[in-house]
Structures are given as structure tokens and as C-alpha cells.
C-alpha positions as CSV (number, residue, x, y, z in Angstrom):
1,M,-293.7,108.7,-181.1
2,V,-290.7,107.8,-183.2
3,R,-290.4,104.0,-183.7
4,T,-287.4,102.5,-185.5
5,R,-286.4,98.9,-186.1
6,F,-283.4,96.7,-186.9
7,A,-284.4,93.6,-188.8
8,P,-281.5,91.3,-189.5
9,S,-281.7,87.9,-191.2
10,P,-280.0,85.2,-189.0
11,T,-278.1,83.7,-191.9
12,G,-274.7,84.7,-190.4
13,Y,-273.1,86.9,-187.9
14,L,-273.8,90.5,-187.1
15,H,-271.4,92.3,-189.5
16,I,-270.1,95.8,-189.6
17,G,-272.7,97.1,-192.0
18,G,-275.6,95.7,-190.0
19,A,-274.1,97.0,-186.7
20,R,-274.0,100.5,-188.2
21,T,-277.6,100.3,-189.3
22,A,-278.7,99.1,-185.9
23,L,-276.7,101.9,-184.3
24,F,-278.3,104.6,-186.5
25,C,-281.8,103.2,-185.8
26,W,-281.0,103.1,-182.1
27,A,-279.5,106.5,-181.8
28,Y,-282.4,108.1,-183.8
29,A,-285.0,106.5,-181.5
30,R,-283.1,107.6,-178.4
31,R,-282.6,111.1,-179.7
32,H,-286.3,111.5,-180.1
33,G,-287.4,109.7,-177.0
34,G,-288.9,106.9,-179.1
35,K,-288.7,103.1,-179.3
36,F,-286.2,100.9,-180.9
37,I,-287.5,97.4,-182.0
38,L,-285.6,94.3,-182.8
39,R,-287.1,92.0,-185.4
40,V,-285.5,88.7,-186.7
41,E,-286.4,88.0,-190.3
42,D,-285.9,84.2,-190.3
43,T,-288.0,83.2,-193.3
44,D,-285.0,81.8,-195.1
45,R,-285.4,78.4,-193.5
46,E,-282.5,76.8,-195.3
47,R,-279.9,79.3,-194.1
48,S,-281.3,80.7,-190.8
49,T,-279.8,79.2,-187.7
50,Q,-280.3,79.7,-184.0
51,D,-276.5,80.1,-183.7
52,S,-276.8,83.1,-186.0
53,V,-279.6,84.5,-184.0
54,Q,-277.5,84.3,-180.8
55,A,-274.5,85.8,-182.5
56,I,-276.6,88.8,-183.5
57,L,-278.1,89.2,-180.0
58,D,-274.6,88.9,-178.5
59,G,-273.1,91.4,-180.9
60,L,-275.8,94.0,-180.2
61,A,-275.4,93.4,-176.4
62,W,-271.7,93.8,-176.6
63,L,-272.0,97.1,-178.5
64,G,-274.5,98.3,-175.9
65,I,-277.4,98.6,-178.5
66,D,-280.4,97.8,-176.4
67,W,-283.9,97.3,-177.7
68,D,-287.3,98.2,-176.3
69,E,-289.4,95.6,-177.9
70,G,-288.7,92.2,-179.4
71,P,-287.0,90.3,-180.7
72,Y,-289.9,89.4,-182.9
73,Y,-289.5,86.4,-185.2
74,Q,-291.2,86.3,-188.6
75,M,-291.6,82.5,-188.6
76,Q,-293.9,82.9,-185.5
77,R,-296.1,85.3,-187.5
78,L,-297.0,83.2,-190.6
79,A,-300.7,83.2,-189.8
80,R,-300.6,87.0,-189.8
81,Y,-299.1,87.2,-193.3
82,G,-301.6,84.7,-194.6
83,E,-304.4,86.8,-193.2
84,A,-303.0,90.0,-194.8
85,A,-302.6,88.3,-198.1
86,E,-306.2,86.9,-198.0
87,R,-307.4,90.4,-197.4
88,L,-305.7,91.7,-200.5
89,L,-307.2,88.8,-202.5
90,R,-310.7,89.6,-201.3
91,E,-310.2,93.3,-202.2
92,G,-309.0,92.4,-205.7
93,K,-305.5,93.8,-204.9
94,A,-303.8,90.4,-205.3
95,Y,-304.2,87.2,-207.2
96,R,-303.1,83.6,-207.4
97,C,-300.5,82.7,-209.9
98,Y,-300.0,79.0,-211.0
99,C,-296.9,79.4,-213.1
100,T,-294.3,76.7,-212.7
101,R,-290.6,77.4,-212.3
102,E,-290.1,76.0,-215.8
103,E,-292.7,78.3,-217.3
104,L,-291.2,81.3,-215.5
105,D,-287.7,80.4,-216.8
106,A,-288.9,80.0,-220.3
107,M,-290.8,83.3,-220.1
108,R,-287.6,85.2,-219.0
109,E,-285.4,83.5,-221.6
110,A,-287.8,84.6,-224.3
111,Q,-287.9,88.2,-223.0
112,V,-284.1,88.3,-222.9
113,A,-283.9,87.0,-226.5
114,R,-286.2,89.8,-227.6
115,G,-284.1,92.4,-225.8
116,E,-286.7,93.0,-223.1
117,K,-286.3,93.4,-219.4
118,P,-287.0,89.9,-217.8
119,R,-290.1,90.1,-215.6
120,Y,-293.3,88.2,-214.9
121,D,-295.8,88.9,-217.7
122,R,-298.8,89.0,-215.4
123,R,-300.5,86.1,-217.3
124,W,-302.6,85.1,-214.2
125,R,-303.4,88.7,-213.2
126,D,-306.9,88.8,-214.8
127,S,-307.1,85.2,-216.0
128,T,-310.4,83.4,-216.0
129,E,-308.8,80.0,-216.7
130,T,-309.4,77.1,-214.5
131,P,-306.3,76.5,-212.3
132,P,-304.3,73.4,-213.3
133,A,-305.2,70.4,-211.2
134,G,-302.8,69.7,-208.3
135,R,-300.7,72.8,-208.9
136,Q,-299.9,75.0,-206.0
137,A,-300.2,78.8,-206.4
138,V,-298.3,81.7,-205.1
139,I,-300.0,85.0,-204.2
140,R,-298.9,88.0,-206.3
141,F,-299.6,91.7,-205.7
142,K,-301.5,93.6,-208.3
143,N,-299.0,96.5,-208.7
144,P,-300.5,99.6,-210.1
145,L,-300.0,99.7,-213.9
146,E,-299.8,103.5,-214.2
147,G,-298.4,106.4,-212.3
148,A,-295.3,106.6,-210.2
149,V,-294.1,106.2,-206.7
150,T,-292.5,109.2,-205.1
151,W,-291.0,109.6,-201.6
152,D,-288.8,112.2,-199.9
153,D,-285.9,110.1,-198.6
154,L,-284.5,111.6,-195.4
155,V,-281.0,111.0,-196.7
156,K,-281.2,110.8,-200.5
157,G,-283.9,113.4,-201.1
158,P,-286.8,113.1,-203.5
159,V,-286.9,109.7,-205.3
160,T,-289.4,108.8,-208.1
161,V,-289.9,105.4,-209.7
162,S,-292.4,104.7,-212.4
163,N,-294.9,101.9,-211.8
164,E,-294.1,100.6,-215.3
165,E,-290.7,99.5,-213.8
166,L,-292.3,97.4,-211.2
167,D,-293.7,93.9,-211.6
168,D,-296.4,92.0,-209.7
169,L,-294.1,90.7,-206.9
170,V,-294.9,87.5,-205.1
171,L,-296.3,88.1,-201.6
172,V,-296.6,84.6,-200.3
173,R,-294.9,81.5,-201.6
174,A,-296.6,78.2,-202.2
175,D,-295.4,76.9,-198.9
176,G,-297.1,79.9,-197.0
177,V,-293.9,81.7,-196.2
178,P,-294.0,85.5,-197.1
179,T,-291.4,87.1,-199.4
180,Y,-289.1,89.7,-197.9
181,N,-291.0,92.7,-199.3
182,F,-294.4,91.5,-198.0
183,G,-293.2,90.3,-194.6
184,V,-291.4,93.6,-194.0
185,V,-294.5,95.7,-194.8
186,V,-296.9,93.7,-192.7
187,D,-294.5,93.8,-189.8
188,D,-293.9,97.5,-190.1
189,V,-297.6,98.2,-190.2
190,D,-298.3,96.0,-187.2
191,M,-295.4,97.4,-185.3
192,A,-296.3,101.0,-186.2
193,M,-292.9,101.9,-187.6
194,T,-292.6,105.6,-188.2
195,H,-289.0,105.6,-189.6
196,V,-287.3,102.9,-191.7
197,I,-283.5,103.5,-191.6
198,R,-281.5,101.0,-193.7
199,G,-278.8,100.6,-196.3
200,D,-279.3,102.1,-199.7
201,D,-279.0,98.7,-201.3
202,H,-282.7,98.5,-200.3
203,V,-283.7,101.5,-202.4
204,N,-285.1,99.3,-205.1
205,N,-287.4,97.6,-202.7
206,T,-288.9,100.9,-201.4
207,P,-291.3,101.7,-204.2
208,R,-292.7,98.2,-204.1
209,Q,-293.2,98.4,-200.4
210,I,-294.8,101.8,-200.6
211,N,-297.4,100.4,-203.0
212,L,-298.1,97.6,-200.5
213,Y,-298.5,100.0,-197.6
214,R,-301.1,101.9,-199.6
215,A,-302.9,98.7,-200.6
216,L,-303.1,97.8,-197.0
217,G,-304.5,101.2,-196.1
218,A,-301.6,102.0,-193.9
219,D,-299.5,105.1,-193.3
220,V,-296.2,105.1,-195.2
221,P,-293.2,105.5,-192.8
222,H,-290.4,107.9,-193.5
223,F,-287.5,106.2,-195.3
224,A,-283.8,107.0,-194.8
225,H,-281.4,105.0,-196.9
226,V,-277.8,105.4,-195.6
227,P,-274.8,105.0,-197.8
228,M,-272.9,101.7,-198.2
229,I,-269.6,101.1,-196.6
230,L,-266.7,100.5,-199.0
231,G,-263.3,99.2,-198.4
232,A,-260.2,101.4,-198.9
233,D,-260.0,100.2,-202.5
234,G,-263.5,101.5,-203.3
235,Q,-265.0,98.1,-203.5
236,R,-268.0,96.9,-201.5
237,L,-266.9,96.0,-198.0
238,S,-266.1,92.3,-197.5
239,K,-264.2,90.0,-195.2
240,R,-260.9,90.9,-196.7
241,H,-261.6,94.6,-195.7
242,G,-262.7,93.7,-192.2
243,A,-266.3,93.0,-192.7
244,V,-266.3,90.3,-190.0
245,S,-268.5,89.6,-187.0
246,V,-268.5,92.4,-184.5
247,L,-267.7,89.7,-181.9
248,Q,-264.4,89.1,-183.7
249,Y,-263.5,92.7,-183.0
250,R,-264.4,92.0,-179.4
251,D,-262.1,89.0,-179.4
252,E,-259.3,90.9,-181.0
253,G,-259.3,93.4,-178.2
254,F,-261.3,96.3,-179.5
255,L,-263.4,98.3,-177.0
256,P,-267.2,98.5,-177.7
257,D,-267.2,102.3,-177.1
258,A,-264.4,102.7,-179.7
259,L,-266.2,100.6,-182.3
260,V,-269.5,102.4,-181.6
261,N,-267.7,105.8,-182.0
262,Y,-266.1,104.6,-185.2
263,L,-269.3,103.2,-186.7
264,A,-271.2,106.4,-185.9
265,R,-268.6,108.4,-188.0
266,L,-269.0,106.1,-191.0
267,G,-271.3,108.2,-193.1
268,W,-272.4,110.7,-190.4
269,S,-270.7,113.6,-188.7
270,H,-271.3,116.3,-186.1
271,G,-269.0,119.1,-187.1
272,D,-265.4,118.0,-186.8
273,E,-265.9,115.8,-183.7
274,E,-264.0,112.5,-184.0
275,M,-264.4,111.2,-180.4
276,F,-267.6,111.4,-178.5
277,T,-269.6,109.5,-175.8
278,R,-272.7,107.6,-176.3
279,A,-274.7,110.3,-174.6
280,E,-273.3,112.8,-177.0
281,L,-274.1,110.6,-180.0
282,V,-277.7,110.4,-178.8
283,E,-277.9,114.1,-178.3
284,W,-276.4,115.0,-181.7
285,F,-277.5,112.2,-184.0
286,D,-279.7,113.3,-186.9
287,L,-280.4,112.2,-190.4
288,E,-279.7,115.5,-192.0
289,H,-276.0,115.0,-191.5
290,V,-275.8,111.4,-192.9
291,S,-273.8,111.6,-196.1
292,R,-275.2,110.5,-199.4
293,S,-271.8,109.2,-200.5
294,P,-270.4,105.8,-199.6
295,A,-268.3,105.6,-196.4
296,R,-264.8,104.2,-196.5
297,W,-263.7,101.6,-194.0
298,D,-260.3,102.5,-192.5
299,P,-258.9,99.8,-190.2
300,E,-256.0,102.0,-189.2
301,K,-258.2,104.8,-188.0
302,L,-260.3,102.3,-186.0
303,K,-257.1,101.0,-184.4
304,W,-256.0,104.5,-183.5
305,L,-259.4,105.3,-182.0
306,N,-259.3,102.1,-180.0
307,G,-255.9,103.1,-178.6
308,E,-257.2,106.6,-177.7
309,Y,-260.1,105.0,-175.7
310,L,-257.7,102.5,-174.2
311,K,-255.7,105.4,-172.7
312,R,-258.7,106.9,-171.0
313,I,-259.5,103.7,-169.0
314,P,-258.5,103.7,-165.3
315,A,-256.0,101.0,-164.6
316,G,-258.3,99.0,-162.4
317,D,-261.1,99.0,-165.0
318,L,-258.6,98.2,-167.7
319,V,-257.4,95.0,-166.0
320,E,-261.1,94.1,-165.1
321,G,-261.9,94.6,-168.8
322,I,-259.2,92.2,-169.8
323,R,-260.5,89.7,-167.3
324,A,-264.0,90.0,-168.7
325,R,-262.9,89.6,-172.4
326,N,-260.1,87.0,-171.9
327,P,-259.6,85.3,-168.6
328,A,-256.4,83.6,-169.8
329,V,-254.9,86.9,-170.7
330,H,-256.1,88.4,-167.4
331,A,-254.4,85.7,-165.4
332,E,-251.1,86.5,-167.2
333,I,-251.3,90.3,-166.7
334,V,-252.3,89.9,-163.0
335,A,-249.3,87.6,-162.6
336,A,-247.1,90.1,-164.2
337,M,-248.3,93.4,-162.8
338,D,-247.1,94.8,-159.5
339,P,-250.3,95.9,-157.6
340,I,-248.5,98.7,-155.9
341,A,-247.2,100.0,-159.1
342,M,-250.6,99.6,-160.7
343,T,-252.2,101.6,-157.9
344,A,-249.7,104.4,-158.4
345,V,-250.1,104.4,-162.2
346,G,-253.9,104.0,-162.1
347,Q,-255.0,107.4,-161.1
348,G,-257.0,108.4,-164.2
349,S,-255.9,106.9,-167.5
350,W,-253.2,104.2,-167.6
351,S,-250.1,106.1,-168.6
352,L,-248.4,102.9,-169.7
353,V,-250.6,102.8,-172.8
354,G,-248.4,104.2,-175.5
355,E,-248.8,105.3,-179.1
356,H,-248.4,101.7,-180.4
357,E,-250.7,99.9,-177.9
358,A,-254.2,99.8,-179.3
359,F,-255.6,96.6,-178.0
360,L,-256.2,95.1,-174.6
361,H,-254.2,92.0,-175.3
362,E,-251.1,94.0,-176.3
363,L,-250.9,95.2,-172.7
364,A,-250.9,91.8,-171.2
365,S,-248.0,90.0,-172.7
366,P,-245.3,90.9,-175.2
367,V,-245.7,87.7,-177.2
368,T,-245.4,89.1,-180.7
369,T,-241.8,89.3,-181.7
370,D,-240.3,90.9,-184.8
371,P,-237.1,89.0,-185.5
372,A,-235.6,92.1,-187.0
373,I,-236.1,94.0,-183.8
374,V,-234.6,91.2,-181.7
375,A,-231.6,90.9,-184.1
376,Q,-231.0,94.7,-184.0
377,Y,-231.2,95.3,-180.2
378,L,-230.5,91.9,-178.7
379,D,-227.2,91.3,-180.5
380,P,-224.3,90.0,-178.5
381,K,-223.7,93.5,-177.0
382,G,-227.4,93.9,-176.2
383,R,-227.6,90.5,-174.6
384,A,-224.6,91.2,-172.5
385,I,-226.2,94.5,-171.3
386,V,-229.5,92.9,-170.3
387,G,-227.6,90.1,-168.6
388,E,-225.8,92.7,-166.4
389,L,-229.1,94.4,-165.7
390,V,-230.3,91.3,-163.9
391,A,-227.6,91.8,-161.3
392,A,-228.2,95.5,-161.1
393,L,-231.9,95.3,-160.6
394,E,-232.1,92.3,-158.2
395,P,-231.3,94.3,-155.1
396,V,-233.5,97.3,-156.0
397,E,-236.6,98.2,-153.9
398,W,-239.2,97.8,-156.6
399,S,-240.9,101.2,-157.2
400,A,-241.0,103.7,-160.0
401,A,-238.4,105.9,-158.3
402,G,-236.2,102.9,-157.3
403,V,-236.1,101.4,-160.8
404,K,-235.5,104.7,-162.5
405,A,-232.6,105.5,-160.2
406,A,-231.1,102.1,-160.7
407,L,-231.2,102.3,-164.4
408,Q,-229.6,105.8,-164.4
409,A,-226.8,104.6,-162.2
410,F,-226.3,101.6,-164.5
411,V,-225.9,103.8,-167.5
412,K,-223.6,106.2,-165.8
413,G,-221.5,103.6,-164.1
414,R,-220.7,101.8,-167.4
415,G,-220.2,105.0,-169.4
416,L,-222.9,104.1,-171.9
417,K,-225.5,106.3,-173.6
418,M,-229.1,105.9,-172.5
419,P,-230.4,104.3,-175.7
420,E,-227.6,101.7,-175.5
421,V,-229.2,100.4,-172.4
422,M,-232.9,101.3,-172.7
423,M,-233.4,99.8,-176.2
424,P,-232.1,96.3,-175.3
425,L,-234.1,96.5,-172.0
426,R,-237.3,97.6,-173.9
427,V,-237.1,94.8,-176.4
428,A,-236.2,92.2,-173.8
429,V,-239.1,93.1,-171.6
430,T,-241.8,94.1,-174.1
431,R,-240.5,92.6,-177.5
432,R,-241.3,95.9,-179.1
433,A,-239.0,98.8,-180.1
434,Q,-241.5,101.5,-179.3
435,T,-243.3,101.9,-176.0
436,K,-243.9,104.6,-173.4
437,A,-241.2,105.1,-170.7
438,I,-239.6,101.7,-170.3
439,D,-238.7,102.5,-166.7
440,A,-242.4,103.0,-165.8
441,I,-243.3,99.7,-167.6
442,V,-240.5,97.8,-165.8
443,A,-241.7,99.3,-162.5
444,A,-245.3,98.3,-163.1
445,L,-244.3,94.7,-163.8
446,R,-243.4,92.3,-161.0
447,K,-239.7,92.1,-160.3
448,E,-239.5,88.4,-160.9
449,V,-241.3,88.8,-164.3
450,V,-238.8,91.5,-165.4
451,L,-235.8,89.5,-164.2
452,E,-237.0,86.3,-165.9
453,R,-237.5,88.1,-169.2
454,L,-234.0,89.7,-168.9
455,R,-232.4,86.3,-168.2
456,H,-234.3,84.8,-171.1
457,A,-233.2,87.6,-173.5
458,A,-229.6,87.4,-172.3
459,A,-229.5,83.6,-173.0
460,G,-230.5,84.3,-176.6
């Protein structure tokens, strides 16, 4: 059975790169009827926090990435790592190293001065010296001195690394906490991982880990190192590109299905499909079509995709979605929306979502105002028009047909062109210059809300 895992370190939020890795692992396990395991690698005791753990769990839950086992916590498994290290010591595959930090620093400085690659010189590997009194030891792995490590990466293809390039890595620190490479291997062995899918920044760890699997007499899992995500400028994705917590995307009005869809397309494709359901992702996902080249983060494409998903949501579900994500915004949209108009509009997707509405909060309240738009369309002439519209719309029976007829009569009666009326109306009601049909938007809002916005705009 296929078994994959996502193993974040709780030293911060669940960021975009981690979310995509989790999604790929989840989709692969689901595609093959396997198990997806969640493991929390919390051995960085100074930086790991419970708040970060919760942020990761909340982020996965919001994205709909559910796990079958876990979460397992490494700090609850310290005895197991000690047991595995002791076994390697007994079998002559590991040794205790008593070097101090000062000795290691001096060793590396001398190597750099000689033009050599800085690395541990294995001075305690076969030493028969008596350990210095009172000095604590770390446990190091006896990495093979000859040969090479080769694996067939399911994304990158065949990879070979000479053992001469690898040093005797520390397995367990003096305080009994395992290092990343050792903890990962022991966990993957105990949890019977068959596929390790992770970012290609881990490629350098893989040959070290393969040697550890073999030393423990365990089967080596299949490895798949997915490409990194870069910003539009070609640099590694960072906060300035949008590498923020996935929960921030939630708070900014993105839909989880849209973000999942976008993340899946970052470095993977199924033909030319741009939009697909989770079920289709599970049906189609494979590692053969994961690109070897870095993916590029495109916030505008994500925004577009979010808008496309927004258009497909039935009106009732849309308003409920707003309530779940932001009760304050929900209260405002419920106060503004006419329930009869919403019922009429809400058959299928909400037709009021236009080309420029991409987020839930944009539909609730037109609070963002571009001064240039206001100055252009709500000049003295525009303010006079919206002021007259108050009187024209007050007696109207509030329906899509009634509002449309009243606006047409207003335009005709004053001998104006349609844009001369509709643009000031649009800006007064929505504070945007581009929306879908303004008469439909006006009809979907409560009459008192529309009239109040018109009065406010007329007053300047």
C-alpha cells in the first residue's frame, strides 16, 4: 500500500511551499488508495511553538487536506531514536564523538585555510583514546568511505552521489535529541513510508538518509523531489512574493478550492486543464507529470482563478461562505442584500460576480475607493445626476424589472446618454468603475441601502 507523509516543522505558519508539498503527498496517496500521514517535526525546541502547530493544522483543515494517521510528534519519540542509535553503536555502524564546538570550529577554519571542503575529519571514528572526563558526546554515523549512493528519483530521474562527498553526520545530539536526518529516517522506517515526496531543497539530504536506511536494514522508499516555487522575478519565493500563511489567503477572501487548484498547477499539469475539481485532481495526479523546472508564483493568475470559482458558487452558499469566513462582513452583506433579489439571482452561479470581483469581501461592501474614479464620475454633474436618481427610484417597486425600467425612463426623460447616468450610479453604489450590469446590482441591494449611497454620493 502506498504511504506518504507531510512532516512540517512547527517553527512558523503553513506557507505556500509546504501546502503544495502536503497537497502532492495527499493527492498521490488518495490516487493509489493509500494512506497520508501527518508528522510534526518539533525537535527545534527553541523555535517550535504550539501556536505554529495549530496554525499548520488549521491551514491543512481549511484546504481540505485530511490525514489518515497522526499527527505524530517527534519529541514524544525520543526514546525510540535513542534505541535506534544504540543499535547502530552495537553493530559498529555509529560511534561517539567527544569534540567540543571550539575544536570543530578550529578544524573547519584550518580546512578552509588549506582550500579544503570544511567537514568533520572523523577523528573519533576509530579512536581508542579514553574519552575526556566530564565531556558529553554526540553519536555520529559511520558513513561508508567508498562507493556511491544512487537512486531513481521519480521527478528528477537517476541521481548519484559519491560517499566521499558525505561526512559522518551527527545522529543524536548530546542532549538526546535526534538531528533532522536521523529522526526522519527512523520515523519513515517505523511508519512504513513507501514514497517520500518533498521539495528539491532536500536532495542533498537524500544520499545520507539512504545510507541510514540501509544501515538500519530497512527498505528504502521511493523519492520524488518536486521543484521549488520562485517569484515572478526568478528569486526564491518569499513573503514579498506572497509566501505567507495559507490562513492569510483565507482571511483575504480566497476560496480553498481555488487555492488548492492553483497549488496543484504549480509544477504539475494534466494536459491543458487549468480548472479541475478535487476529485479530478485525485484521479489525474501522478509524479510523471511533475516538472523538473521551478514553478513561478503568479498572484494575478491566482486572483483570476479565485474569481472564476467565485462565479460558480450559488448565491445562498456564497453568502453563507462569507458568514463563515467573516461574520462582520456577512452582517453587512445581509443588511444590504434584498432576499427576493438574491433568490432570483441565485439560481446557479451568482451573476453579480463580475470580471473584477475575485474575493468574497469585494462582494459585501464597496469600501475601497479610488479618488481618481470618484473625481471622474462624481463631479458636480455626476453628483447632480445621482441626487436626481434618489427621487426617481424612491417610488419604484424594487425588482430587477422595476429598477431597469425606472433607469431607462430616467435616461430617456432627461435626454441623456446611458453612460452619463450609469457610470455615476455605478461609482456611487459600488465605488468601482467596472462591474457587471449595474441595474442588476442595484436591484439585488436593499432599496434603502441604494438610496443612502446615492444621497451620500450626491452630498459629495
